[in-house]
N, C-alpha and C positions, 0 to 999 in steps of 0.2 A: 482138192476144192478148185472145183471146175473154175475159169477163165471168161472175163465178161462175154469173150465171141460166142462161148459156150449157151449165153441167155437166150431165150426164146421169146421171141416176142409174140406179146398177146395183143396187141393192139393192130385194126383191120386194118390193110393198104386204101389210099383212100379212095380208088375206084370201086371198094366194097359199101365205103360211106358213103359215094357219089347213089349207088343204082339204092341203098334201103334209102337216101335221100327223095328220088324218082317214086320209089313204091309210095310213102307215104305222102307227096304232093298226086302224085295219080289215083291214091286210094280218097282224098281228099275231094278230087276232081270227081271223080264219079260214083261215088259213093260206095266202093265195094274191091271185095280182093282184102284176106288177110282176118286175124282174129285180132283179140285184144297184149295173146301175149306174139302175135307177130310185128305190132305196134312197137310195143316193149324194146321188141327185139331190134328192131332198126332204128328208135333211138339211141339205142347202147349204141350200134354200128356209127350213126351218124356222127355223135360223140367221140369217137375213136379214144376212148377208153380201155384199158385192157381187159379181156375179160375172162373169166373163168375159166380151165378146163373143162367143168363139166357142159359148160356156156357151145365150147365146142364140141363136143361128141353130143347133143342136141341142138348144132348146128347140122353136121352130117344126118342123124337121123333124118330128121325131118324133108332137106332135099333125098334121100335113101327114096322117104315116103312120097315125094313130091314131086319126082322125075316123070312120072305120068304125066302130068300136069303141061309139060312141056307140049303133047298132040292138040291139047285140045283148040278149039278153035279161037282164032286170039292171040295165043299165045307169042308176044313177042310182037304184040301192034301197039306202038304208044300212042296212034289214034283211037282205038278204040280198043283198049287192053284186059283181056280176061283177069277176070274175078283172081284165077291163079297164078297168070304170069305178075300180079300186082302183087298176089303172098310171096314169089317164088322174090320180087322185087327186093320187099322189107327183110326178109331174110338174108341179104348183098346181093341175091345174082346168080348168074356161073361167077362172075371172080369171088361170092361168096361160098361156094358150095367148093371153087376152086382152094381158096384159103385154109377154110375150114380141112378139107379131104386133107391137104400137108402138114397140115399143123398137129391133125389126131397122131399120126404117124410120128410125130414128134412128141409129143404128150400121152401118146398111150393112155393108162387110166392110174394118171397123176390126178394126185387130189384138188382140194379147192385150198388155197390158204388164207 
């Protein structure tokens, strides 16, 4: 039986939650960026509840598909953020990407329980 140290923490770090909250605030302020799925993900991250392994895999897929968004004008511009930047933040930003990639290595294809 694995000991408590082997437990995988599926609660995002505070920096990931903070990025998601910023994405929600920017979406509200600028009226652009992200989908309803992204908004739902952001709310889940902001709440800092454990996410399912399938969510981690979806996050990894999202970041892989949207890496190209980082080349857009105003990506990372907090005064006038691109829609892609806002969406990226909704999913946890760079910290969310790093966290999801690291967790994916640990969980692999683990089922949701």
